[in-house]
N, C-alpha and C positions, 0 to 999 in steps of 0.2 A: 397400672391401668386395669380397669375392671372389664372383663369379658362376660357379658350376660348371655347365658344359653339356657335352654330347657334341660333341667336335670331333675331326678327324683330323689328328694332328700331322704326318704325312707330307705331307699336302696343304698344310698351313701352311708346312712347310719348302720345298716346291716353289714355291708361289704367293706366299709372303711376305705383304706388306701387301695384295696383290690378292685374298686369300682372302675368300669371301663369308661374312662374320660375321653370325650372327643378332643381332637387336636386341631388347633387353628391351621388353616391352609397356608397362611402367610402372616407376617407381622402387621398388625393394623396401623403401626406408625410409619414404617419405612417400606412395607410390602416385600421384605426379603422372604424368599421361598422357604427357608428353613427355620423352625422354631424348636427349641430344646425344652425338655421337662426341667422344672426348677424347684421341685419339692412340693410341699403342702403348707397351707396357712389355715390355722384353726379359726372357725367362725361360728358364732352362736346364732340360732334361729328359734323363734317361738315354737313350742311344742316338742322341743328336743332338749333333754336335760343336760346333755354334754355338748361340747363344741364338736363340729363336724369338720373333717379335713377337706379343704377346697384346693384343687389342683392349681399350681402355678406353672407358667411357661415363660421362657426368656428368649429374646431374639439375640443371636450372637453378633449380628451386624450393628444394631443401634443400642443394645443393652436394655431395651424395653422389657419390663416384667409384667405379665398379664396374669391376673388372678381370676379364676372362674367364679361367677356369682349366678345364682338361680335367676332366671329372667323375670319372675314375678315378685322380686324383692328389689327395693331401692338400695343403693350403696349405703352402708353404715346403719341400716335400720333392720331390726330383727323380725318385724312383722311383714306379711305380704301386702302388696298394694291394695288388694281387695278388702282386707281387714281394715286398713286405714280409711279407705273410702266409705266403707259401711259405717264405721264409728263416727266419722265426721258428718256424714249425711244424716244419721239419726240424731246427732247432737244439734245440728243446725236446723233441721226441719221439725223435730219433736221436742227439742229442749232438754233431752236426757241422753246420757251415755247408755249404750247397750250393755247388757249383763254379759260380761266376758271375763275370763280369768287373767286379764291384763291389769297392771297397776293403773289406777286413775291418773296418777301423776304423768304417766307416759301419754295418755290420751290428751290431757290438758296441754302437754308440751307440743303435741302435734297441732292442736288448734291454735295455740299461741304462735308457733313458728309459721303456720300458714298465714295467720293474720299479719305478722310482720313482713313476710315475703310479698304478700299482696300489696301492702302499703308501700314497700320499697320499690318493687319492680313494676307494679302496675299503677303506681302513684296514689296519693292520698285521696284523689277524687274518684277512685274506682267505686262504682255503685251497683255493679251487677251481681254482688254477693260472693261469698267465699268459695262456694262450690264451683261457680263459673271461673273464679280466679284460680282454683286448683287446676282445672282443665287448661286454662290459658298458660299457666306456668309449665305444665307438662308439655304443651305444644312448643314452648321455648327451650325445651331440653333441661329444665331445672327440676330439682326434687322439691316439691311444694312444702313438705313438712320437715325439711332439714333445717338445722340451725343457721341463722344468718351470721356469716363471718365477716 
């Protein structure tokens, strides 16, 4: 399970496992009052050359493992939500990708995945545009640029 919270990635890079991680008050699955530390998981983020340790917690009651994720990132995606929206907005409104140090293939994947998700989840007859579709998918709790599985 992903636990999205506000964390400072630069401080995590500097302090490593010594970073003062917040602890969940209870298990989000079963609401058990006690949650144990469960080590770290290395995760990559844009702008950081090495993987950063993200804290994991485990509920002794139901066995749920929670991994911390910065709140401004989607699960399984290295770029911030703001970067994704900026790139897609410029491409869809101006017809060009912004000049960024990101691989163009990644940007094209975001656009293709958004297009697929809009067609699948908002139907083929969706005519309000992909940016509106992005917002609608977010409202439904989906990751608009994730691969369709």
